[in-house]
C-alpha positions in Angstrom: 0.0 -0.2 0.0 1.2 3.5 -0.9 1.6 6.3 1.6 -1.1 8.4 0.4 -2.4 10.0 3.9 0.2 11.2 6.0 -0.1 12.7 9.5 2.3 15.3 11.0 2.3 15.6 14.8 3.5 19.3 16.0 4.2 20.2 19.4 3.6 23.6 20.6 4.0 23.7 24.4 6.3 24.4 26.4 8.5 24.7 23.2 7.0 24.7 19.7 8.2 22.3 16.8 10.9 24.4 14.8 9.5 25.6 11.4 12.3 23.9 9.7 10.7 20.8 10.3 7.5 21.8 8.5 9.5 22.0 5.2 11.1 18.5 5.7 7.6 17.1 6.5 6.3 18.8 3.2 9.1 17.4 1.2 8.5 13.9 2.5 4.9 14.3 1.4 5.7 15.7 -1.7 8.1 13.0 -2.7 5.5 10.4 -1.7 2.6 12.2 -3.6 0.6 12.1 -0.5 -1.9 14.1 1.3 -0.6 15.8 4.7 -2.4 16.3 7.6 -0.9 18.5 10.4 -2.4 18.2 14.1 -1.6 20.5 16.9 -3.1 20.6 20.6 -3.9 23.4 22.4 -2.9 22.0 26.0 -4.6 23.1 29.1 -3.1 22.1 32.5 -5.3 20.4 35.3 -4.5 21.4 38.7 -5.6 19.7 41.7 -8.3 21.7 43.9 -6.2 22.2 46.7 -3.8 24.0 44.9 -6.3 26.2 43.0 -7.6 27.1 46.6 -4.7 29.4 47.2 -1.6 27.3 48.0 0.1 29.1 44.9 -0.5 32.8 44.3 -2.3 33.5 41.1 -2.4 29.9 40.0 -5.5 30.6 37.8 -3.7 33.3 35.9 -0.6 31.0 35.4 -2.6 28.3 34.0 -4.7 30.8 31.8 -1.2 32.2 30.8 0.1 28.9 29.8 -3.1 27.8 27.9 -2.8 31.2 25.7 0.9 30.5 24.9 -0.1 27.1 23.6 -3.0 28.2 21.8 -1.0 31.1 20.1 1.9 28.8 19.5 -0.3 26.0 18.0 -2.2 28.6 15.6 1.2 30.2 14.2 2.6 26.6 13.7 -0.5 25.7 11.7 -0.4 28.9 9.8 3.3 28.5 9.0 2.5 24.7 7.6 -0.4 25.9 5.6 2.1 28.2 3.9 4.8 25.8 3.4 2.2 23.1 2.1 0.8 25.6 -0.5 3.9 27.0 -1.5 5.1 23.1 -2.4 1.7 22.4 -4.0 1.0 19.5 -1.6 -2.6 18.5 -0.6 -3.0 19.5 3.1 -5.1 19.8 6.2 -4.5 21.9 9.7 -6.3 20.4 12.5 -6.4 22.4 15.9 -7.4 20.5 18.9 -8.0 21.2 22.6 -7.1 18.8 25.7 -5.5 18.3 28.9 -1.7 17.8 28.8 -2.0 14.1 29.8 -4.4 13.7 26.9 -2.4 14.7 24.2 -0.8 11.3 23.5 -3.8 9.3 23.4 -5.5 12.1 21.1 -2.4 11.8 18.5 -2.5 7.9 18.7 -6.3 8.2 17.4 -5.4 10.4 14.7 -2.5 8.2 13.8 -4.7 4.9 13.6 -6.4 6.6 10.6 -3.5 7.5 8.4 -0.8 5.6 6.5 2.2 6.9 8.3 2.6 9.4 11.0 5.8 11.9 11.1 6.8 12.7 14.6 9.4 15.1 15.1 11.9 14.6 18.0 14.1 17.4 19.5 17.5 16.5 21.1 16.3 16.8 24.8 13.0 14.9 24.0 11.5 12.3 26.6 10.4 10.4 23.8 6.9 9.9 25.2 4.9 10.9 22.2 6.9 8.9 19.8 6.6 5.8 21.9 3.1 6.2 22.3 2.7 6.4 18.5 4.9 3.6 17.7 3.3 1.1 20.1 -0.2 2.0 20.2 -1.3 3.4 16.7 -1.0 0.3 14.6 0.7 2.1 11.8 4.4 2.9 10.8 5.8 6.0 12.6 8.6 8.2 10.9 10.7 9.7 13.6 12.2 13.0 12.3 15.0 14.7 14.2 14.4 18.4 14.8 18.1 19.3 14.5 18.7 21.4 11.5 19.7 19.3 8.3 22.6 19.8 6.2 20.8 19.0 3.1 16.9 18.8 2.0 15.3 15.5 2.5 15.4 13.1 -0.2 15.1 9.4 -0.8 18.7 8.7 -2.1 19.9 5.7 0.3 17.7 3.8 2.6 18.8 1.4 5.1 17.0 -1.6 6.3 18.2 -3.1 9.7 17.3 -6.8 9.4 17.8 -9.4 11.8 14.9 -11.8 10.9 12.8 -10.9 13.5 8.8 -10.2 13.3 9.3 -6.7 14.0 12.0 -6.4 11.1 9.7 -8.1 8.9 6.7 -5.8 9.9 9.0 -2.8 9.2 10.2 -3.9 5.8 6.5 -4.5 4.5 5.4 -1.2 5.8 8.4 0.6 4.3 7.9 -0.6 0.7 6.5 2.7 -0.4 9.8 4.3 0.4 11.9 1.5 -0.9 10.3 1.6 -4.1 11.3 5.5 -4.5 14.6 5.1 -3.0 17.9 5.3 -5.4 19.7 3.0 -3.4 18.6 0.2 -0.6 21.1 -1.2 1.6 20.3 -4.1 4.1 22.4 -4.6 7.1 22.5 -7.4 9.3 24.4 -7.0 12.6 26.3 -10.2 13.6 27.4 -11.4 16.8 25.2 -9.1 18.6 22.4 -12.0 19.3 21.5 -15.2 18.0 19.8 -15.1 14.7 17.6 -18.2 14.7 17.2 -18.9 11.2 18.3 -21.2 8.3 17.3 -18.4 5.8 19.7 -15.7 4.5 19.4 -12.0 3.8 19.4 -13.2 0.2 15.8 -14.4 0.7 14.9 -11.0 1.7 16.6 -9.7 -1.4 14.6 -12.1 -3.6 11.3 -10.9 -2.2 12.0 -7.1 -2.6 13.2 -7.8 -6.2 9.7 -8.9 -7.0 8.7 -5.4 -6.1 11.6 -4.2 -8.4 13.5 -3.2 -5.4 17.2 -3.9 -6.0 19.3 -4.0 -2.7 22.8 -4.1 -1.6 23.4 -6.6 1.1 26.1 -6.0 4.2 26.9 -7.6 7.6 28.6 -5.7 10.2 30.2 -7.4 13.3 29.0 -5.8 16.5 32.3 -6.3 17.9 31.0 -6.1 21.5 29.5 -2.5 20.7 25.5 -1.6 21.2 23.5 -2.3 18.3 22.5 1.1 18.4 25.7 2.4 18.2 26.7 0.0 15.3 23.7 1.0 13.2 24.2 4.8 13.8 27.9 4.4 12.5 26.8 2.5 9.6 23.8 4.8 8.3 26.3 7.9 8.8 29.3 6.4 7.1 26.9 5.6 4.0 25.1 8.8 4.3 21.6 7.2 4.4 18.6 9.3 4.1 16.3 7.2 6.2 16.9 4.2 8.5 13.9 1.3 8.6 13.9 -0.8 11.5 11.5 -2.8 13.8 10.7 -1.5 17.1 11.2 -3.5 19.9 9.5 -3.3 23.3 6.0 -2.9 24.7 4.1 -0.7 27.1 2.5 -1.6 30.4 0.6 0.9 32.3 1.9 3.9 30.3 5.6 2.8 30.9 7.4 1.8 27.8 10.0 -0.8 28.0 12.2 -0.5 25.0 14.5 -2.7 23.4 18.3 -1.6 23.1 18.6 -0.4 19.7 15.1 1.2 19.7 15.9 3.3 22.9 19.4 4.3 21.7 18.3 5.7 18.3 15.1 7.3 19.7 16.9 9.0 22.5 19.0 11.1 19.7 18.0 10.0 16.3 21.0 10.6 13.4 18.4 10.5 10.7 14.6 10.1 9.9 13.7 6.6 11.1 11.0 4.7 9.9 9.9 2.3 12.9 7.1 -0.3 12.9 6.1 -2.4 15.7 
């Protein structure tokens, strides 16, 4: 299935998503020929009644000021998004929502379940909560987009697939086919001596499967050499000037606390490039 309906999540409080991210998201939608919807939530802080009763001076004014800041930031972001999408000729929609701070992740997940792909920008200091909720709750692929300024415009030059024969990796490859079909070069990398790859099949079999989609691939193996797999993959994608990394997301959620696998946690904490994750 092609990516024809993409969601972009925008944070407006306490710090707004950088405007540069809007251009990247619009470029992705334009490359894929997709409709792009951006959603931003005007957040409201819920404060216990005992605090409202006077424990903190002017708490009502502080809450109102935070809501106004969030509302203005969301409106400005969505207006900038409209301008960027119109300039590029991308079909688009701007969505403004209102919710309490703790409801934001659930609301975004609901929107993501109705889209082919969700783009989630991540700042360098992000706690990963929204991204994790999307990856494990939406049932759809998530494209993690670093907020750090890019040295070059987004393109689908080289796409790297992290392949370990797992169910999550297989799901990610299937979800990423629309990207792989448009990439100029696809590399499949298997990290060896990091964990037991319990299979009689080889990456060549995956290459045969992708060839039937008219996707030609280059196969690589990298010895972990005692290094964490996240570090191995980061070194690999940077050395090959990859534009997107495709990988399965490992972990599960329990009572809103996400337990992440090593590579997922490492690469989510500071993604070096856009990463398509599937769970």
